[in-house]
C-alpha positions in Angstrom: 28.2 -14.5 16.9 28.3 -15.5 13.4 25.2 -17.1 11.6 26.6 -21.1 11.2 26.2 -21.4 8.1 26.4 -17.6 6.8 25.8 -18.2 2.2 28.8 -16.5 1.1 26.3 -14.4 -1.2 22.9 -13.1 -2.0 20.8 -11.1 -3.4 19.7 -7.2 -3.1 18.3 -4.0 -5.5 20.6 -2.1 -7.5 19.3 1.3 -9.8 21.7 0.6 -12.1 20.1 3.3 -14.4 18.5 6.5 -13.9 15.2 5.5 -16.8 12.4 6.9 -13.9 10.4 3.9 -13.4 11.4 1.7 -10.6 11.4 -1.2 -12.9 13.6 0.0 -15.9 16.0 0.6 -13.3 17.2 -1.5 -11.8 18.5 -4.5 -11.7 18.9 -7.5 -8.5 22.1 -8.9 -8.3 23.9 -10.3 -6.0 26.8 -9.2 -3.5 29.3 -10.5 -0.9 27.6 -11.6 2.3 30.4 -9.2 5.2 30.7 -10.0 8.8 29.7 -7.5 11.1 32.5 -5.1 12.0 31.9 -4.1 16.3 28.9 -2.9 16.8 27.2 -3.4 14.2 24.7 -6.9 13.7 23.4 -8.5 10.8 20.4 -9.0 9.7 18.4 -11.4 7.4 14.8 -9.8 6.1 11.8 -10.7 6.4 9.3 -8.1 5.0 10.3 -4.9 2.9 7.9 -1.8 2.6 6.7 -0.2 -0.6 7.4 3.4 -1.1 6.6 3.8 -5.0 6.4 7.3 -5.2 10.2 7.9 -3.2 11.6 4.9 -5.0 10.4 6.9 -8.5 11.8 9.1 -7.9 14.8 8.2 -6.6 15.1 6.8 -10.4 15.2 9.5 -11.8 17.4 11.6 -9.0 14.5 13.1 -8.0 15.0 13.6 -4.2 16.6 16.5 -3.3 19.0 15.1 -0.3 20.1 11.9 -2.3 22.6 12.0 -4.8 21.7 9.1 -7.2 24.9 7.0 -8.0 24.3 3.6 -9.7 24.9 1.2 -8.7 22.4 2.2 -5.8 20.9 0.0 -3.6 17.4 0.5 -2.9 14.7 0.2 -0.1 14.3 1.6 3.3 12.2 -0.1 6.2 12.4 -4.3 6.7 11.6 -6.9 9.5 13.8 -9.7 9.9 16.0 -11.5 12.3 19.9 -11.0 13.8 21.7 -13.6 12.5 25.2 -12.4 13.0 26.4 -9.8 15.3 30.4 -8.1 16.3 31.6 -7.8 19.2 30.5 -4.9 21.2 26.4 -5.3 19.9 25.0 -5.3 23.3 20.5 -5.8 24.1 20.4 -8.2 20.6 20.9 -11.7 20.2 20.8 -14.7 17.5 17.4 -14.8 16.0 16.0 -11.5 17.7 13.3 -10.1 15.1 14.0 -6.5 14.8 13.1 -3.5 12.1 15.1 -1.9 10.7 15.2 1.8 8.7 17.3 2.9 6.6 18.3 4.1 3.7 19.7 1.4 0.9 18.4 -1.6 3.0 15.0 -3.0 2.6 15.4 -4.6 -0.6 17.6 -6.9 0.0 18.4 -10.4 1.4 20.7 -9.3 4.7 21.3 -6.4 5.8 25.0 -5.5 8.2 23.7 -2.3 9.9 24.7 -0.8 13.2 23.2 -2.3 16.4 21.7 1.3 17.6 19.9 1.4 14.6 17.7 -1.6 15.7 14.3 -1.2 17.2 14.0 -4.9 19.3 9.8 -6.2 18.4 7.9 -8.9 18.9 7.6 -10.4 15.5 8.8 -9.7 12.4 5.2 -9.2 10.9 4.0 -7.3 8.1 1.9 -5.6 10.7 4.7 -4.3 12.5 7.0 -3.3 9.3 3.6 -1.2 9.0 4.1 0.6 11.9 7.6 1.3 12.0 8.2 4.2 10.1 4.9 4.6 8.3 2.6 4.1 11.9 6.1 6.4 13.5 5.4 9.1 10.6 1.2 9.5 11.2 2.4 9.5 15.3 5.1 12.3 15.2 3.2 14.1 12.6 -0.3 14.7 14.9 1.6 15.1 18.0 4.6 17.7 16.7 3.8 19.3 14.1 -0.5 19.5 14.2 0.2 19.7 17.7 -3.4 18.1 17.0 -5.5 18.3 21.1 -9.3 17.1 21.3 -12.4 17.6 19.9 -11.1 19.1 16.2 -12.7 18.7 13.2 -9.2 16.2 11.5 -10.1 15.5 7.6 -7.1 12.4 5.9 -6.5 12.5 2.1 -5.6 8.9 1.4 -7.2 7.4 4.5 -7.1 4.1 4.0 -3.1 4.1 2.2 -0.6 2.8 4.7 -0.3 6.2 6.1 -3.1 7.4 6.4 -5.1 5.0 8.0 -2.6 5.4 11.3 -3.2 9.0 11.0 -7.5 8.5 11.2 -6.2 6.3 13.9 -4.5 8.6 16.1 -6.7 10.9 16.1 -9.8 8.8 16.4 -7.8 7.9 19.7 -7.3 10.9 21.1 -11.0 12.2 21.1 -11.5 14.1 17.2 -14.2 13.4 15.0 -12.0 12.1 11.7 -13.1 12.3 8.4 -11.3 10.0 6.1 -11.5 10.9 1.7 -10.8 8.3 -0.4 -11.6 6.4 -3.9 -13.7 3.6 -3.7 -16.4 1.5 -1.8 -14.0 -0.9 -0.8 -11.6 1.7 1.1 -14.9 3.6 2.4 -15.6 0.0 4.3 -11.7 0.1 5.6 -12.1 3.6 7.4 -15.1 2.5 8.7 -13.8 -0.1 10.0 -11.0 1.9 11.9 -13.4 4.6 13.3 -13.8 6.6 10.6 -16.6 9.2 11.3 -17.5 10.7 7.9 -15.7 9.1 4.8 -16.2 10.5 1.6 -15.8 9.0 -1.4 -14.0 11.7 -3.5 -15.4 10.3 -6.9 -18.9 10.0 -5.7 -18.9 13.0 -3.3 -17.8 16.7 -4.1 -14.8 17.2 -1.5 -15.8 21.0 -1.8 -19.8 20.7 -1.2 -19.7 18.0 1.5 -16.9 20.2 4.2 -19.4 23.5 2.9 -22.3 21.8 3.9 -21.3 19.5 6.4 -18.3 21.8 8.2 -19.4 25.1 8.5 -16.4 26.2 11.2 -14.4 24.9 9.1 -11.9 22.0 9.6 -9.5 22.4 12.5 -6.5 20.6 11.1 -6.6 18.7 7.5 -3.3 15.4 7.0 -2.9 15.7 2.9 -0.3 13.2 0.9 -2.2 14.2 -1.9 -2.2 17.5 -2.9 -3.2 19.3 -6.0 -7.3 20.0 -5.5 -7.3 18.2 -3.2 -5.2 20.3 -0.9 -6.2 23.2 -2.6 -9.9 21.6 -0.5 -8.6 21.6 2.0 -7.0 24.6 2.4 -10.4 26.6 1.7 -11.9 24.6 4.6 -9.4 25.8 7.5 -10.7 27.2 10.9 -9.8 29.8 12.5 -6.6 28.5 13.8 -6.7 25.9 11.9 -3.5 23.2 10.0 -2.9 21.8 7.3 0.4 19.0 6.8 1.6 18.3 4.3 3.3 15.0 3.8 3.5 14.3 0.2 1.9 15.5 -3.2 1.4 12.2 -4.8 -0.8 14.3 -7.7 1.3 15.2 -8.8 5.1 14.2 -8.0 6.3 13.4 -11.8 4.9 16.0 -13.3 6.1 20.0 -13.6 6.0 22.8 -11.4 2.8 24.5 -12.3 2.8 27.9 -10.6 -1.3 27.7 -9.4 -2.3 30.9 -11.2 -5.1 31.5 -7.5 -4.4 34.2 -4.7 -1.3 33.0 -2.5 -1.4 31.6 0.1 -1.0 33.9 3.0 -3.7 35.5 1.7 -6.0 32.6 2.4 -4.0 32.1 5.5 -3.4 35.6 7.4 -7.5 35.9 8.3 -7.8 32.5 10.2 -3.9 33.0 11.8 -4.2 28.9 9.6 -1.1 27.6 9.0 0.5 24.9 6.0 3.1 23.2 7.5 5.4 21.0 5.8 7.0 17.3 7.4 9.1 15.4 6.7 9.8 12.2 9.0 13.5 11.7 8.6 13.8 15.5 9.3 12.8 14.6 13.0 14.9 11.3 14.4 15.1 13.3 17.1 11.5 11.7 18.7 12.4 8.5 16.3 12.3 6.1 19.8 9.5 7.4 21.7 7.4 7.2 19.0 8.6 3.3 18.2 7.4 3.3 21.7 4.5 4.6 21.7 3.2 3.1 18.7 3.7 -0.2 19.0 2.3 -0.1 22.8 -0.6 0.7 20.7 -0.6 -2.2 18.9 0.3 -4.4 21.5 -2.4 -3.6 23.6 -4.8 -3.6 20.6 -5.5 0.2 20.7 -4.4 0.3 17.3 -5.4 -2.0 13.6 -2.8 -2.4 10.7 -4.3 -3.0 7.4 -1.9 -5.1 5.4 -2.4 -4.6 1.4 -3.6 -8.5 0.7 -2.3 -8.7 -3.1 0.7 -10.8 -1.5 4.1 -10.1 -3.2 7.3 -12.8 -2.7 10.7 -12.6 -3.8 12.9 -9.9 -5.0 11.6 -10.3 -8.3 8.4 -9.4 -6.8 9.2 -5.4 -6.1 8.0 -3.6 -9.0 4.8 -5.3 -9.4 4.0 -4.3 -5.7 5.4 -0.3 -6.6 3.4 -0.4 -9.9 0.8 -1.8 -7.7 0.5 1.5 -5.1 0.9 4.1 -7.3 -1.9 2.6 -9.1 -4.0 3.4 -5.7 -5.1 0.1 -5.2 -3.7 -0.8 -2.3 -5.9 -0.9 1.0 -3.2 0.0 3.7 0.4 -0.8 3.8 2.4 -2.6 0.3 4.8 -5.0 2.0 7.4 -7.5 0.1 7.5 -10.8 1.2 11.9 -11.5 1.0 
């Protein structure tokens, strides 16, 4: 089932040199159209997600499980429409909207991918892009890694970001008291709009002082993607049997490792029977399909809101700007590029 008029060539972003910064490392290049093999489809990408910390590490070959050899295709998650299909493809037809998550498939106009890796969705929208896989990460992290229950105090760092917004809402839907950490008044307002019980603007309030005063029994669950002083504060304020999920460390991801002059972490965990849990969503593929179905159902039923950053980035030429916008910390919600 080929598309009626496939282009002979189309554009994509590749790492051409390991210069460390996205803008300096990447180029927009043309590549030949390729018909899908049996079991594959061609998707015309409409929107792609920005993962600036991960992408910047790729541009310095700093992802431990990836060996970047230029030219290296960029981009991970995207949504679009099926425009061609090979033999033996079941459940997908021309024009169907799909979401895909595959390294090297996002920042390009077209992608060829196994049909089994496509999630059929109602529309190829910015909101759906934000949900898959970022909403899935939040769901898997809370449900399977943190073992979240109900009636807990949950503290979320970078709470108004692409990931944090879903951690906040899922924790609230489960019947928990949710504390969101953020850095601006606008982000604080956004967090209140999605149900945060307490917002801490760490540029106006002292995080440790607030936790000590308002949560003297400690926090049951911390979900941290910032690291540094935020991680230290959450660790020190864990309650008995508390859990601290580490899903990133944006505050120092591009800095050399600096051994902290503090007590070893087991001294802070042992007497509380507490835990620190590292979590990367790609390490748990067994949960992807069920989590995708659940997160989409929550959105389609109106129980989950999606914050998409209002700054509009259009075209592959704008991806570097979108990456820098996200790294600057100005975003509210998921940063998306229209392809």
